[in-house]
C-alpha positions in Angstrom: 11.7 -0.1 -12.2 13.5 -2.4 -9.9 11.4 -4.2 -7.3 11.9 -2.9 -3.8 9.0 -4.5 -1.9 9.0 -8.0 -0.2 6.1 -10.3 0.1 5.4 -9.4 3.7 5.3 -5.7 2.9 2.8 -6.4 0.0 0.5 -8.5 2.2 0.4 -5.8 4.9 -0.4 -3.2 2.3 -3.3 -5.4 0.9 -4.7 -5.9 4.4 -4.5 -2.2 5.1 -6.2 -1.3 1.8 -9.0 -3.8 2.6 -9.5 -2.3 6.1 -9.5 1.3 4.6 -12.1 0.2 2.0 -14.3 -1.5 4.6 -14.2 1.5 6.9 -15.2 3.8 4.0 -17.9 1.7 2.4 -19.5 0.7 5.8 -19.9 4.4 6.6 -17.6 4.2 9.7 -15.2 6.9 8.2 -16.8 9.6 6.1 -16.0 12.9 4.6 -12.6 14.1 3.6 -10.8 11.7 5.9 -12.7 8.8 4.4 -11.7 9.8 0.8 -8.1 10.2 1.9 -8.1 6.7 3.3 -9.7 5.3 0.2 -7.1 6.9 -2.1 -4.3 5.7 0.2 -5.8 2.2 0.0 -5.8 2.4 -3.8 -2.1 3.5 -3.7 -1.3 0.6 -1.4 -2.9 -1.9 -3.8 -1.2 -0.4 -6.9 2.2 -0.4 -5.3 1.7 -4.0 -4.1 0.8 -5.2 -7.5 3.9 -3.7 -9.2 6.2 -4.4 -6.2 7.6 -0.9 -6.3 7.2 1.9 -3.8 8.4 5.3 -5.0 8.8 6.5 -1.4 11.1 3.5 -0.7 13.2 4.5 -3.7 13.5 8.1 -2.5 14.7 7.1 1.0 16.8 4.1 -0.2 14.7 1.4 1.5 14.4 -2.1 0.1 12.3 -4.9 1.7 12.7 -7.3 -1.3 14.9 -10.3 -0.4 18.3 -10.6 -2.2 18.2 -13.1 -5.0 21.3 -15.3 -5.5 
C-alpha cells in the first residue's frame, strides 16, 4: 500500500476519533448512532496509523506531500 495521507489529515482523524469516543462513552450519543460513531472513530484511528485511506485510493485523492 502506498501512503496517501498527510500529517494534517492524520491529526484531524485522530481528533475526530477522540471526540466520537468521548461522545459515546460520556453517554451524550447512544444507541445505533453512537455505535456507528464509535466504529467510524476506530476506522479513523486505523487509517491514520497506517497512513492509507482506501476511499482516497478509490477516488484518486492524495494528501501526502511529494517526496523529492
